[in-house]
N, C-alpha and C positions, 0 to 999 in steps of 0.2 A: 409167727409173727403178727408183730403190736398190729394193734389194728389204727387204724389213720383216720377222726373223724371227718366226715364229711363237710364238704365246703358250705358257708352260705348263702345256698344259690336260692331259695324260698321265694316264688313268687311277687309277694308285697317287697321283700328287698331288692327284689330286679327293676319293679317300680318305684320305688322310693331313692334308691342312688343310682351313680352312673359311676362306677368306682372303679380307678385302676386297679387292676387286684393282682398279686405277685405274692405266692406261696413259696416259703424259702425252707427246709426242713434240714435240721444238723442233729443226727442221733447218736444217742449215747448210752452203755447201759452201768456205769458204776454208782454206787448207791451215794453220791457223797456229794455236799454242797461243793468241793472243789468242779465238779465234773460238772455241775448245774449253772457254775458261773462260767465255765470253761465254754458248752455251749451257747451262751447268750454273750460271750465275746465272739464264739465265730460268725453268730449273726449280724452283728453290732456292723462286722468288717462288709456289708452287703449294703448296709441299709442308707438309705440317703434321710435328709432334714425334710421330708414329706406328711401330711399329714397320713394318719391311719389309725388301723387298728390293729392288737397283737394279741396272739394267743397264747400264752406258755402250757407247755403238754409233758406227762409225764412220761417216762418209759416203755408205757402199754397205748400212747398215742390220746389217752384221754386229756380233755382239758380242764387243766387247775386254774387258771384264770386267763380274763378276757380284760384289755385295757385298751384306750385310746391316749393319741399322742398330738400332740400339733409341730410337734418334730420327732418321729419314729427313732431317728438315730440318739438321739440326747435324752428320750426318753429312757428305751432301753437299755443305754449308756447305765445309768440309775445303778440297775440291780446287779452290776458288777462290784457296786463299791459297798462291799457286805456290812462293813463297820457303821454304815450311813442307815441300812436297815433297820425295822422294826422284827421283833420274832417271827412277829407270824410269817412277814416279808421273807423272812430269811429262813425258816420251813419250808416255804412255797418255791425261794432258788431251787432248796437242797434237792425236792422232787422234778425237780424242771430236768429236759434231759433235751426238748427240740420244742420250735417255737414255729408258727404260723401269722405270716403279713397279710394284712390287706390295704393298698393304700387307695385314699377317698380322695372326693378335690375340696376338700375342705375339712379343719375342725369338728364342725356344726357335724354333720356327713359323718366322721366319724362316731360323734357320740352319739348318736340315733342307730347305726350298726353296731356299733357297744352293744345297746341296751337288748337288743334284736337278739345279736348272741347270747347275752347271759341270762335269756328266757329261752332260749333254747337249749343249750349247752348245763346251765344251771351248777357254774362252776363252784368249786369249793371254798375261793380263797374273793368270792365276789359278794358283796350286798347282796340279798336275795331276795326278794318280798314270797311269799309263801305261794306255789302253783293251784292257786282256787281257780275257779272259771270265770269265766272275763264279768263284765260289770252290764246290769239290765239297762237294758230303753225304753221306751217307750214310742212305737214308730206308726206315724198314722198318713196312712197309706197314699198314693198320687196314680194309684194304674188302673182302678176300677169308677167309675162314675157317682157311687155312692160311695165315700173309702171307707178304712175297714180302722178300728184301732188295735193295736195290738203289742206286747210285750214283745222284744225282741232282744237276742245276745250275738253274740258272730260279727261275721265281716255284714257292712251294711250295701249290701247289693242290689234289694228292695229300692224301687223309686219310692221317695215321697219326705214326709220332716221324721228326724230323728230328735227324740228330748231325752235328754239323760248326762253323766250317768246317773242313775242309783243307788242308793245305796244297799241295798238287798233286792229279790226279785218279791219280798213281802210291802218292801213301800212301792213298787211298781205296780203290784195287784191292787195297794188300797187305794190307788190315784189314779189309777184305771175304773173302778167301782164306782171313786167320786164323781168322775171324768163320765160315765155314761150318765150318771143321774143328771149332771150340767148340762149337757151337751147332747143326749140322748144319740148316741153315737152307736154305731153296732162295731159288734164285736167277732163274729161269725166268720167262718172260712168262704169262699167264693161259690165254691161247689154244694154249701149248706145252703148258702143266699139263692143261688140258684133254685133250688129243689121247694123253695117254701111255697104254700098255697094257701097260708092264712100265718099268724103271727105267731111265736113265738113266745114261752115263758118272760123271757126279756120286755118285753111289749106289754106284757099283763102287769108287771110290776114294776112302768113304767123306766126302764133302761138304758128303751131303745124305742127310733121311733116307727120302726118296721118299714123300710125305705123296702123289701121283698115283696111285699104283697101292695105298693103303692098309695102306706097309709101319708104320707111324705111324699112331697113331687122332688126333681133334681135341683131345682130353684130354693128350695125349703131347706131342703140337707145343706145343701154349697152353703147356706147364709149359718146353720149348726157350725160346719168346718172352719170357716172361717174363724168365728165366734172362741172356736178350741185353740184354733192356730195362737189369735191371739195372747188369750189366758197363757197358753204354755210360754207365750213368750213372754211374759210378763205382763202384761195388760190388762191385768186381774179388774183392775177397780172401773176401767171405760167397762169391761163387760158386764159387771152387777151392773151398771149406771144403764146398761142398755134393758136388761131384763128385767130392773125396777120398771121401767118405763113403757114396755108392754106390758106387764103386770097392770100397771093403773091403766093402761089404756084397756084392758080386757075387762079389767072390774068396772070400771065406767063405761062399756056396752054393755055391759049383763055379764058376760061369756064367762060365769064364774068356773065354767069347768077348763078353760083355757089358763083363766087368775092362779087356781091351784095348780095347774101343774107350771110354772113360770113361778108360783111361791116356794115348788118344792126346790125346783133348778136353783133357784137363790140361797137356797139352804145349805143346799149342798155345795155349792162356791162359798159360803162361809164354813162350811166346817173344812175344807181345805185348805182355805188361809187359815184359821181358828187350832189347825192341829199342828200349826208349824212350831217345834218344838224352842225357834231359833229367829229372833230378830232380824233377817237380812233385806230389809227396805230399804232402796235407793241402791244396794248393793249392784245389780244389775245380774250379770252372770260370771259369776268367780268361784275356785275355789279356795280352801281354807285349809292349812297345812301346820301344825306346831307338832314338836318334837319333846320327847320326857327320855330321861334316861339314869336310872339307877343300879349300881350293883351291878354294873358291865352289862344290862338288857338297855333294848331300847323300844319304844311303842312311839307313832307317829299318829295323830288322829286327824283327819281329814273329813271338813264338812264340804258339799256338795251344792252348788246355788246356785239356778236358772230361774232370770226373771224376778229375781228379788224375793223368792221362793225355795224355804231350805228343802231339798229331794235326799237327807240322807246321811249319814254319815257312818264311817268304818275308823274305823282302828288297824292300822300295820303295824307288826312286830316281824321290820327287817332280822335275816340271819345274818351269819358271820361278820358283824360290829366290832368287835375285841380290835383293838390298837385303833382303832378309826376314830379321824375328830367327827362331832355331831355333823355340821355343815356338807362332809362329805358323803355321811350315811345321810343325810335329809335329800340330798343335790340326786344320789344313787336311787333311791326313791322315788323321785319327781320323775328321773328318765327311764325309768320302768315300766310306772305307771301309765304317763303319757304315751309308751308305745303301742298303747290297746287303746288309750281313749283315748279322741280330739280333746285338746286345751282349751277352754275358756281363753277371754281375750287380759284377765287378769288373774293371777293368781297371788294369793297373799299369803304370807310366809314367817314365821316368828323371828327367826336371826337372817344374819345377811351370809349371801352361799356367794363360796368366793368363782364360782361357774355362772353366775346369777346370768352374765351374757350370752355367754354360749349359751346354759338352756335354753336361754329365750331365741335365741337365733334359729334354736335345734328345732323349739316350736312351732317357729312362725312356720319355718317348710313341710311343717304335719298339717298343720291349720290352717295354711294357704292368709292368714289374717294376722295381725300386729298381736303377740302376746305380750305383757307385761306381768314380770314378777316381783313385788314391793314388799317391806317391810310397813308396816301401817306404825303409824306414829301418835295418832288421835283420832278422836272420832267412834262413828259408829264401823269400821275396821277396825280402830281397835280391839272394841269390844267383842267383835270378832274374832279376834286373836288370841285374847285373854279367855274364853270359853273356850276356844280348842285345845291349850295349852292346859287347862284344869281336866278337859276330856282325857287327854293326854295322861297328864300325871294318875288319872282314877283309872284308865285302863291298863296303866302299866303295874300301878300299884293292885288290881285284881287278879292280871296275869302271873305276878310273881307270887302270889297269898297260893295262886290253883297250880303253880310249877312246885310252890312248897308243900303242899297238902299231896299232888303228884308225886312227885320226889319221894316221900314217907311212902304211900302204898308200892311204888316201886321196892323201896330196902324193903319192908313188908315181906313183897310177892318172892323177892330172890331169895329170903332167909325160910320162907312157906318151903317154895320148888328145892331149896339149897340149891343154889347156885352160887357159880365163885364168884360172878361180879353181878351189879344189877346192867337189866337185858337194851342192848337200843334198839335193837330191831326182832320182834315179836310176831310169828307168823300165824296165821289162824287159818285152818282150813276144814271146808263143812260141802259135802256130797249133797248134790239135789237132783232128782227121778222121781217119773212115775213107773211102777213096777218095769223101774229096769230104762224105759224109753226116755230119749231125749237128755241120758242123762250127762251132769256138766259135774267137776270139781271145780270148789273157787278156794282161793287164796287170799286173807286178808291181812295187811300190812300195819304193824304201830309201832311210833316210835315217842319220845317222850317230851313229844308238843304233840301225840294224838295219831291218829290214823293218819298211813301219807297212802292218799287215793292212787296216785300214778304208778305205787307202786302194784294194785292190786293185780290178780293174774287169774284169768279163768281154762280151764282144761275139759276142752271135750273127749268124754269118754271112747276112748276108740276098740282097745283091746279087750276090756272087760267085760264079762258074761251078764246077761241080766241079770236082776237083784242082786247082784255080786257085792255086798259094799268093802267086801275086805279087800278084793279081787280093783273092784275102784280107787281104794284107797291107794294099793299099792300102786297102778298106774300113774295117778297122781305123783306119789312120791317120787318115782323113776324119773317121771321128766321133769319134776320140778329140782333134783338134787345133780341130775345129769348134765343138766343147761348150768348147772352153778358154779360145775365141775368143768366147767367148757371152757367158762367166762372168767373164770376167779380160782383158779387151783392154786395156787399160792392161799390165799384169801387175802391179800395186800391190802386190795382197797379200802380195806379196816383204816389203815392210817391217813385217807379223808375224808373219812365219816358218811362214805357210801357204802361200804360192805353188802352186799348181794348174799350175803350169807345168813340167815339168823342167829339172835342168842337163844332162843327159845322157840321151841316150835309145839302148838297147842292143839289137839286133835279134835274132834264135834265128834266124840263117842270112846267107847270103854275099853276092856278087854282087850277087844280083837280090834279094833281099826290100830290101836296101840303096838299089839303084836306085830300085824301085817307093815307100816310102819318103820317098824325096829328090821325086819327080816330084810325090807327093802334096802334101806341106810345098808347095813352089813355088808350085802350084796353087792355095793358099792364100795364099800368098802371104809364107810363115814362111822365115826364111832364116838365121836364128840360133840354132837351135836344136841342139848337138851328138846328134850322131847316128854308132854304129859298128855293124858288123856282126858276129856273133860265129859263125864256120863253125869244124867241127870238123875240118876239114884233109883230107889226101888216106887218111888213115888212122883213121879214124872211131871204132873199139873205141877207141881207144889215147888216154885221157887226158893233156891237158899240150901235145899238138898246136893246139889252136887258135890259128885267123887272125882277123886282126882287120882288119877290110873298113875302112877309110877314105873319107870322101863323095868326095874325090877320087883315087879308085883305087888308090891305097898299101896295100899290105899287112905286117903285122906281125907279129910274136908274141913270145911273154914265155918266160925259161926255165921248166924243166918242174917246178920249185921254188919259184917266185917266188911269195912269200904272194900278191901284186895277181893272181897267174893262181888261185889258189885261190880268190880272194874273188871274181872274177868268174865262176866256175865255179858258186860256189852262187847269184848271183841268175840265171845262166841257169837252173839244177836246178831252184829253187823255180818260177820261171814256167814251167816244163816241168812240175812237180807241176802247180801251181796249171791250168795249160792241159788237159793229163789229166784233173783231175776234173772241169773244168767238163763236158769233152767227154761220159765218162761218166756224168754226170747226165742230161745232155739225153738221152742215148741209152736211160739206162733210163726217163728222161718217155717217150718216143716206141715202145719195146717194150710197155706198158703204158697207152699212148693209145687209145681208140676210135674207127672210123667213124661214132659217135654223138655225139662231142665236139664234132664241126662243126656240128651242127642250133642255130638260134638256140634259146633256150626249155629246151633239155634238160641239168636239171643233175644231181650224179651219185641222187639217189633218183630222177628219173621215167629217167632209164637205165637201176637198177634193177629197175624196172619192167618196162622193156623186154625185156633179155635174159633175167628169169626167165622172161617168156612166152614168149617168140621161139625163145631159145637161145641165137640169133646174130646179129649185127650184120648180115649177111648175107641172114637169114631178113627181118629188119626193114625192109630194102630193098625185101626184096621180096615185102612185105605187103600185102593190098587194106587199103584205106581200111575196110569195113566190120570186118577183124582188127584195124586199129591201136586202133580206137571201143571191139572188147569187153576191151580191155587193161584192167586194174585198174592202178587210179591215173592214168590216162592219160583227159583231157579231149575232148571235141567237137575243141574247139577244139586242142589240141594234135595231136591223130589228125589231122587238115588239114594243120596246119603242116609235121610230119612228111610226109606224102604228097607235098605239095606239094614238099619240097625234095629228095626224090626223082625227083620228078616234073614238073619243071617246067612240062611242055609239058602237062600234062594226061594 
């Protein structure tokens, strides 16, 4: 039976929307455009001209497309007019076998929900941003007498002031380091802070005022915190003038040590301002976006300006943009970007957007303040747009040049491995363990645009014997391809560009691993997955001597300066890195594990109570039933469960 996608009931959607939800499903199995049109017509019969979001589903229940509408009935009806649709939309309709509808209170709510669902389902016919990590922020916490400054990602649950987004973790780290020199705020955790009895190294190198050991009182630290807030809010000139005045007063009072410290702080402020590659003075809080398109490819350049300071820039390369208007692509990028990042009061773009008013309304609901989207015509803001446009063109040129080089590498790889066509999905496998302990198998996935990290998988080895590398490979292959046969036995997901079947499998190992993997796939009845073993050759310590083992027993090598070889080494090294990381995480969990974890019904609080009372897990095991009953926090029934676990025979 086809799998039906889960309804969009994530916690944040419940908080943001109060939609009237209604879901209708009409299913059919004929793979042609007439069947798709009929499924849509059947849906139109029950629709009303209300705002909402619709999802196109294929015969397996997978989401093809997510769209919004001011009037659902009118918008969905358009998909039945085949001659008016682009080739892209005709392909989508031909795959559509059912639809699901969510009605909302307004079109703005529909826009926000659409962006949320696109991010969740990543449909093949929507404009998509790459599924990267969330953008980093600087957090100045407010839940401690001596607030901590720190880097933050994810949900903003901690109490405090958030500043961002920053374009990368590197830009956040650089800014925090400079802010530490400027304001001497602590960055340590609360537990580290509470344990100190003497200043740490950060105090010695003048990056912290050491409030942990009383080198500064609460009032003095609060003054530094206020200055930091003013500086991050854009009042940097006022903060600099204040520090200059304090430095002058210290010098006149012959307090040269304090004057020297204030001089160093002033230099840090000058460094932060001097490191701004973009002149954003007078702009306040704004994001700047410009789009460049060439040869069917699109790049969107974003600048993030807060308090008149440039907090970095990022180039986005949205996918699935063919046959779409450029303003529609940019609007889709903005909607998805601000689904995660709080919008500033001003968003500058390089072109008029047909959905500008709708986007402004939706962003106002997210930010809870007025948001304006504008196209600058003159002055400093126009200079910012022009600079963003130049960066977008340059980013796209670099991307296309890299893509051209990558395409050439992939063609040469295809020829070297004697494949029928250029692989769209390459899976690389590696195992990691220490003498068989905490064994883990790892799979990394690469596509035309690089590594696809949300497709990575790790396999905790369960059945293979200790130190049996070949057995581990058999177990990993069995679990991986058994699941593929269950989820996509006909391999028809490739039509949507999201096939879970690899076009090439690379194994970190030689003939033994190759033979183990071959035997496993043959037992599963799979004979058409190309497979290559990558061994390090006779000189294991020398890069470039890799030997590639083919299923028929042949061995081939590549020149040491071959771009294909470098690419394959990157794939192998990424698999090795991922396997080592998974193994270390598993080993760390094993080290911190307790024998008490095996007892049913014993959670963290009861385990803590037992260890506090008895001292060690061994003493818990040796305890009598009466002693267990006397443990604070342990009931008579739980005490009996623990005693029976260790004494099954009474």
